C-alpha positions in Angstrom: -17.6 -3.1 1.3 -15.3 -1.6 4.0 -13.0 1.6 3.2 -9.3 0.5 3.4 -6.7 3.1 3.2 -3.1 2.3 1.4 0.1 4.1 1.7 3.6 3.1 0.9 5.8 3.3 4.0 9.4 2.4 5.4 7.8 1.5 8.7 9.7 3.9 10.4 10.3 7.2 9.2 8.3 7.7 6.0 5.1 7.1 4.8 2.9 8.4 1.4 0.4 10.2 1.3 -2.8 7.8 1.6 -5.6 6.3 -0.9 -8.4 5.0 0.0 -10.6 2.6 -2.0 -13.7 0.8 -1.5 -13.0 -2.8 -1.5 -14.3 -6.7 -0.1 -10.9 -8.0 2.1 -10.4 -10.9 -0.1 -9.1 -8.3 -2.7 -6.4 -6.4 -1.3 -3.8 -8.4 -2.5 -4.8 -7.6 -6.0 -6.0 -3.6 -5.1 -2.5 -3.6 -3.1 -0.3 -4.3 -6.4 -2.6 -2.2 -8.6 -1.7 0.3 -6.2 1.4 -0.3 -6.0 2.0 -0.3 -9.6 0.5 3.1 -10.0 2.7 4.8 -7.4 6.1 3.2 -8.3 5.2 4.4 -12.0 4.7 7.7 -10.5 7.9 7.7 -8.1 10.9 5.7 -9.1 13.0 6.1 -6.6 10.6 4.6 -4.4 11.9 0.9 -6.1 14.8 -1.2 -4.2 14.7 0.6 -1.0 12.8 -1.8 0.9 9.6 0.3 0.8 6.2 -1.6 1.7 2.3 -1.1 1.0 1.2 -0.7 3.9 -3.5 -1.1 4.1 -5.2 -0.5 6.9 -9.3 -0.6 8.1 -11.3 2.3 8.8 -10.1 2.5 12.4 -6.7 2.4 11.3 -5.4 -1.2 12.6 -3.0 -2.2 10.0 -4.4 -5.3 8.0 -1.8 -6.0 5.8 1.9 -4.9 4.9 3.5 -6.3 1.8 6.9 -5.8 0.7 7.3 -3.7 -2.4 10.0 -5.0 -4.4 8.1 -8.1 -4.6 5.3 -6.2 -6.1 7.8 -4.5 -9.0 
């Protein structure tokens, strides 16, 4: 398992408060979807604004960027 950091971002000037979770790399799509649903429930204004779920490894390298709108 690795520690990954998840955040909602518009890839330019906005990034949400980061969330960390231990996960296996192959589980990242499912963890990312769960995180997206939780964030959208708490922040409905994130919908339809071109936001993404960004996932970073322990070194801070982006390992996945998933568009938020299709995850809704």
